[in-house]
N, C-alpha and C positions, 0 to 999 in steps of 0.2 A: 205680402209676409210682414214689411213693415208695420203696415198699419196694425195688423195682429198683435204684433210683438208691445205697440203703443197702447192697444186697448187691455190687451193682458195684464202689465204692467201697471195701468192705470186702476182697474179693479184688483190689484193687489195692493195698492198704497190704498184706496178706499176702505180694503177690507181692515187693513192694519189702524187706520186712523179710528175706523169703528171700534176694534177691538180695543185700541187704546183707551177710547174714550168712555167705552164701556168698562175697564179695567177700575182706572181711577185711582186715586191714592189709596194707600192702605188703610187709611183711619174712615174711609167715608162710606165704601159699600152700597151708595147709592140715598143713604140716611140723609147728606146734606143737600141733596137735588132741591133747588127752590119748586113751589107749587105749581107753578105756569115755565114751561120752557119753550123756548125758540127752536131754531136749526141749532143743533149739540156739534160744534167744533171746538176740537182741543185736541194740542200738541203737547202731552206732557213734558213737563219740564223746561216749557216754551211760555206756555199762556194758561199753566193752572194757577186759580187764583179761588184757593182752599176756605180764604177768610172773608170773603165778601158774599153774602148770599142772599138772593134774588134779585127783584128788579126795582130800584130806586124811582123809577121815572112818577110810577102812580102808587108810590107807598104810603100808607095811612099809620104807619108807626116805623119809627127809627131808630134801632138799639146799636148802641157802642158797647159792646162787651168785652171785658179781659181775656184774651186768647185762652186761659187755661181753662175756660168751661164751653169750648168750642164744641165737645161733644156730647155736653149739655141739651143746649140749644134745640135740635131738630124736637126731640120730645117736647122740651117745656114750649115750643112753641106749638107743637099740635096739639098740646092740652089748651094751650091759651086760647086757639082758633074754635075748639071744639065751644068754649064758650062764647066765642065772640064769631060766629062764622060769615060777618060779614067782612072779616079781616084778612081770610083764607087766600093766600096768592098775595096780599097787600101789606106784607111786614119785609122791610130789608133790616137786616144784620150784618155788623162787620164784629169779629172776633180777633182783633189785632193786639199786639200787646197794649196795656193801658197807658204808657209812655207814648207810643204811636200816636194812639187814638188823641190824647191830651194836643199831642202836635199838629194833627189834623184840625182839629177844633181851635187852635190857635192860629191855622190857616184858612181862617173863614170857612171852616168846615169842606176844605178842598184838599185831595189826596190825588195824587199824579202816579200811576203805574207803565213802566215804559210809555208810549204814544197817547195811553188813556188819561185824561183828567174829568176827575169825578167831584160833582160837589153835590153834595146832600147833609140836608140839616138836621143832627141828632136829635131824635126826644128825650132818650133815656141814656145815661154813662153809667156806666158799671165797671167797678175794679176792688182794690183792697181798701178799707174803712177810711185809714189815714190819708189816701188820696182824692178820695170823695169827699172828706171834711174838708181839703184844703180847698177844693172847687167851689165848697158851700162857703167857706170863710170867704172866699174870692168874689162872691155875689155871681156864681156860675151856674149853680145849680138849687133847687131846692124839692123840699117834700124827701129829704135821705131817710131810705129804708134800709138796715143791715138784717141779711137774711141768712146766713151759711158760715161754716168754719170749714178747715182742709189743714192738715199736716203734710209735711215733708217725707220724701221717703228716698231711698237710692234704687233708681233702675240699671239694671243689668238683662243682658240675655238670658233665656230660657238653660237653666241647670248651673247657672253662675259659671261659666268655666274659669274664670280669671280668679275666683277664690276671693271675692273681694266681699267682706262681710261688718264690715263700718265706714264710717266717715274718713277714721284716721287712715284707712286701705286706699283711699283715692290720692293718697299723696305717693304711693309707691311709685319707684321709675318702672315706665314703660306702662303703667297705666292709664291709657288714652282717656279721656273725659270731654263729655257736650255739658258746658253749663250756660244758663241763664246770662244775657249781656246785662249788665247792671246800668246801662244806658237808658232801657226803655224796659225793661224786666222789673217789677218791685219785687217779686221773688227772690234776685239775688240777692238783697237786702237781708231778708229772712234766713238764705243758707249762710249767707256770711256770719251772721251770728250763730248758725249751729255751729260753722266750721270752728268759729271761735270758743263754742263751746265745749266741744270735741276735744280741741288741741290747742284751743290759744292761739294768738298771732302766727305764731310758725305755720300751723296747719293750714290756717287760710291762706298766708304768704304764698305756700307750696302750691295751692290750688287755683287761685285765681290772679297769680302773679307771676311765679317763676314758671308755672305750666304753662302759662298763656305765652309767657315770652318764649320757649323752647317749643310751645307748638303742641303739646301734649294736650293741652286745655284749648278746645275750640268754643268758640263763644257763638251763643244763636244769632242768627241774623233776623229772624222773623221772631218763634217764640220757642217752647219747650215742645212742639211737636215734632221738631225738627232731631230733636235727642234719641227716639225711636226709631226714626229713620235711619240714623247716623248708627245706631247699634246693632239694627239690623242687617245694614250693609257692610258691616265690619269696619266702619271707619272709627267708631269710639266702643269703649269696652263697658261705659259705665256715666252716670250722670244722676244730679239731684233733681227731681221734679216733685209735683205736687203728689201725695198716695193716690188722688182720683185717677191722673193720668196713668199711672201702672194700673187700675182697676179697669179701665178704660180699653188700654191696651189688650189684658190677659182677656176681657170678656170679647172681644172678636176675634180671639185665636191668633193672635199675633206672638211672635217667640220671645216673648218679653216677662222678665220676673222681678218682683218688687223687694227690697232687703227693708224691715223695719228699721228707723232710727229711733234709739231709746226716748222715752218722753224727757227727760232731763236735757236731753241735745236737741232737741226737737223745736220745731217753729209752727207756731198757730195763725193761720189767716184768718180774717174777718171780713167778708165780702159783703159789699153794699152799692146801693145805684140811688140816683137822684132825677130828677128831669131836670134839663137844661131849662133855663129863665128864658131861650127864645124857640123853645120847643115848638114846634107846628100843631103839633096834636096833644095837647097837654092833658085832656079828658083822657085819651086812651092811654098817654102815658102814667098817668095817676094809675090807671086801672091795672096797667102791666107790675107796677112797684106794689100794689096792694097783691095782686095775685103772686109773687113771687113768695108770700108769706104764707098761702095757702097750704092747707095738709096736701093737696095734690101735685103742689110743686116742690113742697118740702120731699115725699114722698121719691120724686123723681132725682134730687138733689142725691138721697139718702143712696140709690142703686148703685151710685158713681161712686160712694167714699165719701162725699160731704156728709157734714154734720148740722143739725139744726141750731140756731144760735141761743143760747144761753139768756134768759130776757133782762138780766144784767147788765149782759156784755153790748146791747144795742145802745147803750148811752154812751157807751166810750167815745 
């Protein structure tokens, strides 16, 4: 009888683990699975690592890309692999916050997650144009390409149950916020500028200082993929993200809604990338950067709410 109970319990545990691994996080739906997989063992909220993609051991292209593009990369990678079939299954990419990626680069390209230490040399770094230009000036990058723009939006639960309609509403008592961490998310600077445009220093202080101190604003620990998770779980009522993030969440059927921010209060980001001077695969890195400007790549960005870069802006 004991043996039967143990066997039954073991089968049930295996079924739960398999179901959990198949379910995955709500932003994935299998789209971020690597081209080649081994034995899949995953316990949600313990060893789920959504921002490291693929196998670094035999990678022929390694991309360090700011986390706000995580949902674009699966289709972008697939399109690039169609042009370069020899690279299929040999592209490794990270979609962590740009500041975290720079810290990883500064630590000899090494990242430690729990008991796992990973050292992988990037070929390409992509982030906001200002950060990329800084690295270029510091002699870390070359071949810089600017390729897309994006605007801010307010993210709320579908149906907007808290009646939030503007940036000023974010300061209302009782409105719980999930906001990007200024320590490593460049978008926090643009959000700060938008808050000041909408309500001056007092609005910025209310959202990013007073509410942080009171616990009504919770800062991201990874990047703003956490904001929709917090809204859907009832931990937050709203957050400011890029408009592309709202469109992605809506496109996969999550109960998320976006509120437009007027142009006079909004901020526009310019995304750029460059090849690391110590890139192990310089020719492939150059091919990737050139690909970002192609009509095929631009069409993929457009589907998620990004816009093409005006010709004059690429020189800023």
